[in-house]
C-alpha positions in Angstrom: -38.1 47.8 4.1 -36.0 44.8 5.7 -39.4 43.2 6.6 -40.7 43.5 3.1 -37.4 42.0 1.4 -37.3 39.3 3.9 -40.7 38.2 2.6 -39.7 37.9 -1.0 -39.8 34.2 -2.3 -36.4 32.6 -2.6 -36.3 32.6 -6.2 -36.4 36.3 -6.5 -33.9 36.8 -3.9 -30.2 37.6 -5.5 -27.6 35.4 -4.3 -24.8 36.9 -1.9 -21.6 37.8 -3.4 -19.1 35.1 -3.4 -21.9 32.4 -2.9 -21.7 29.3 -4.9 -23.7 28.6 -7.7 -26.6 26.5 -7.4 -25.8 23.0 -9.1 -27.2 22.4 -12.7 -30.4 20.3 -12.7 -29.7 16.6 -13.6 -31.8 14.2 -15.4 -31.3 11.0 -13.1 -33.4 8.8 -15.2 -31.4 9.6 -18.4 -27.9 9.0 -16.3 -29.4 5.9 -15.0 -30.3 4.3 -18.5 -27.3 5.9 -20.4 -25.1 2.8 -21.7 -22.1 2.6 -19.4 -18.7 2.2 -21.4 -17.6 -1.5 -21.6 -13.9 -2.3 -20.0 -12.4 -5.3 -21.6 -11.2 -7.9 -19.0 -7.8 -7.9 -18.0 -5.4 -10.6 -19.7 -5.1 -13.5 -17.4 -1.3 -13.7 -16.2 0.4 -17.0 -16.8 1.3 -19.3 -14.2 3.9 -21.1 -16.3 7.8 -21.2 -15.0 11.0 -21.9 -16.1 12.6 -25.1 -15.4 14.6 -25.4 -12.2 17.1 -27.9 -11.2 16.1 -30.5 -8.5 18.2 -31.0 -5.7 19.6 -34.5 -4.6 16.9 -35.3 -2.1 14.3 -34.4 -4.7 15.9 -37.0 -7.1 15.5 -39.7 -4.5 13.0 -42.2 -4.7 12.0 -40.9 -8.3 10.9 -43.6 -10.8 14.1 -45.3 -12.6 15.3 -45.0 -16.2 12.5 -47.0 -18.2 15.6 -48.1 -20.6 18.6 -49.4 -18.1 16.6 -49.3 -14.7 19.2 -46.4 -13.3 18.1 -43.9 -10.9 17.8 -40.3 -12.1 21.2 -38.2 -11.3 19.8 -34.8 -12.5 16.5 -33.4 -13.4 14.1 -30.0 -13.6 10.7 -29.0 -12.7 8.7 -26.6 -14.5 4.9 -25.5 -14.2 3.1 -25.5 -17.5 0.2 -23.4 -17.8 -2.4 -24.8 -20.3 -5.4 -22.4 -19.4 -7.8 -21.8 -16.5 -8.3 -25.1 -15.1 -4.9 -27.1 -16.2 -1.6 -26.5 -14.7 0.6 -29.0 -15.4 3.7 -30.2 -13.2 6.8 -31.3 -15.6 9.7 -33.3 -14.4 12.6 -34.0 -16.6 15.1 -36.5 -15.4 18.4 -38.0 -17.1 20.2 -41.1 -15.5 24.0 -41.6 -15.4 24.2 -43.4 -18.8 22.6 -40.2 -20.5 19.0 -41.5 -21.2 16.3 -38.9 -20.6 12.5 -39.1 -19.7 9.9 -36.7 -18.3 6.8 -37.0 -16.0 3.9 -34.9 -16.2 0.8 -34.4 -14.1 -2.0 -32.2 -13.7 -2.3 -33.2 -10.1 -5.1 -35.8 -10.4 
C-alpha cells in the first residue's frame, strides 16, 4: 500500500497538515503591462536665506557710496533663489551719512 501511494502524481496527493498553501497563479504579462501609479515630483526646496549682518572685515574693500564716496559702515548679505538655475547673492550697504545701496550678482 505504501508503494502504490508514493507512485501517485503530485496533483493527486493531499498536502500535509500545517503545510503552506501553494501560491496563487500570477499573470506576469498583465502585471508588467498594468499602468503604474504616477507620483508627483517632490516640491523643490527654496535656497533663499534671510539677510545676515556683515562683519567689519567683510565691509572692508567694498565699493564706496555712489553719492558721497564714503565706505560702507554696515551691510547685510542674503541669497535669493530665483529658480533652478539662478541664485542671486544680494549685498545691501549703508554709509555713515545714511545713504543706502545694493549689489546683486548671480555669480557670473
